[in-house]
C-alpha positions as CSV (number, residue, x, y, z in Angstrom):
1,M,-4.8,-29.5,-17.6
2,S,-6.0,-26.9,-20.0
3,D,-8.1,-25.2,-17.3
4,R,-5.0,-24.4,-15.4
5,T,-3.3,-22.8,-18.4
6,E,-6.4,-20.7,-19.1
7,I,-6.5,-19.5,-15.5
8,G,-2.8,-18.6,-15.7
9,Q,-3.3,-16.7,-18.9
10,A,-6.2,-14.8,-17.5
11,T,-4.2,-13.8,-14.5
12,E,-1.3,-12.7,-16.6
13,D,-3.6,-10.7,-18.9
14,G,-5.1,-8.9,-15.9
15,G,-1.7,-7.9,-14.7
16,C,-0.7,-6.6,-18.1
17,L,-4.0,-4.8,-18.5
18,R,-3.6,-3.3,-15.1
19,W,-0.2,-1.8,-16.1
20,V,-1.5,-0.6,-19.5
21,M,-4.5,1.1,-17.9
22,A,-2.6,2.5,-14.9
23,V,-0.6,4.9,-17.1
24,P,-3.4,6.8,-18.8
25,L,-5.5,6.7,-15.7
26,G,-2.6,8.0,-13.6
27,M,-2.0,10.8,-16.1
28,L,-5.7,11.8,-16.0
29,H,-5.7,11.7,-12.2
30,L,-2.6,13.9,-12.1
31,L,-4.1,16.3,-14.6
32,A,-7.4,16.5,-12.5
33,A,-5.3,17.1,-9.4
34,G,-3.4,19.9,-11.0
35,L,-6.5,21.6,-12.3
36,C,-8.2,21.2,-8.9
37,Y,-5.1,22.6,-7.1
38,S,-5.1,25.6,-9.5
39,A,-8.8,26.2,-8.8
40,L,-8.2,26.2,-5.1
41,T,-5.2,28.5,-5.2
42,I,-6.8,31.3,-7.2
43,R,-8.0,34.1,-4.9
44,P,-10.1,36.9,-6.4
45,S,-9.1,40.4,-5.4
46,G,-12.7,41.4,-4.8
47,V,-16.2,41.0,-6.0
48,W,-15.3,43.0,-9.1
49,D,-12.6,40.5,-10.2
50,K,-14.6,38.7,-12.9
51,D,-11.5,37.2,-14.5
52,A,-10.6,35.2,-11.3
53,Y,-14.2,34.0,-10.9
54,G,-14.2,32.9,-14.6
55,A,-10.9,31.0,-14.1
56,I,-12.2,29.3,-11.0
57,T,-15.3,28.2,-12.9
58,L,-13.3,27.0,-15.9
59,L,-10.8,25.0,-13.8
60,C,-13.6,23.4,-11.7
61,F,-15.4,22.4,-14.9
62,L,-12.2,21.0,-16.4
63,T,-11.5,19.0,-13.2
64,I,-15.0,17.5,-13.3
65,A,-14.7,16.7,-17.0
66,V,-11.3,15.0,-16.6
67,G,-12.7,13.1,-13.6
68,V,-15.7,11.9,-15.6
69,I,-13.4,10.7,-18.4
70,A,-11.3,8.8,-15.9
71,L,-14.5,7.3,-14.4
72,V,-15.8,6.2,-17.8
73,I,-12.4,4.6,-18.7
74,T,-12.4,2.7,-15.3
75,L,-16.1,1.7,-15.3
76,A,-17.1,1.1,-19.0
77,P,-15.3,-2.1,-20.0
78,P,-15.9,-4.9,-17.6
79,T,-12.4,-6.3,-18.1
80,V,-10.8,-3.0,-17.0
81,R,-13.2,-2.8,-14.0
82,R,-12.1,-6.3,-12.8
83,A,-8.4,-5.7,-13.4
84,M,-8.2,-2.2,-11.8
85,G,-10.3,-2.6,-8.7
86,P,-12.4,-0.1,-6.9
87,W,-9.5,2.1,-5.6
88,W,-9.1,3.7,-9.0
89,L,-12.5,5.3,-8.6
90,L,-11.6,7.3,-5.5
91,P,-9.3,10.0,-7.0
92,P,-11.7,11.3,-9.6
93,L,-14.6,11.2,-7.2
94,I,-12.8,13.1,-4.5
95,L,-11.3,15.6,-6.9
96,S,-14.7,16.2,-8.6
97,A,-16.4,16.7,-5.2
98,I,-13.7,19.2,-4.2
99,A,-14.2,21.0,-7.6
100,V,-18.0,21.1,-7.2
101,A,-17.6,22.6,-3.7
102,R,-15.2,25.2,-4.9
103,W,-17.4,26.0,-7.9
104,A,-20.4,26.3,-5.6
105,L,-18.6,28.6,-3.1
106,G,-17.1,30.6,-6.0
107,G,-14.4,32.3,-4.1
């Protein structure tokens, strides 16, 4: 009888942990998406426009940094990894890949 209550408590804890971790991870994903969008929308006026190239580089770097933070939060603790599932890894990986591509192309 005690095994069933332990399983029920573990399931309830996973659901609570999922909600608790979804808020900061969702905020980090939105922040990374906004930074990536900003990096994609900046258009340099010419090869002489060093400020625009610097802004693109900075925004791409910040997108990658926020994506790494989100990945570490999702992957580091095993309890979070089990509760959240693999779908929470996709947004930071995709956004970081886009940022790397934008950074490499430069403009």
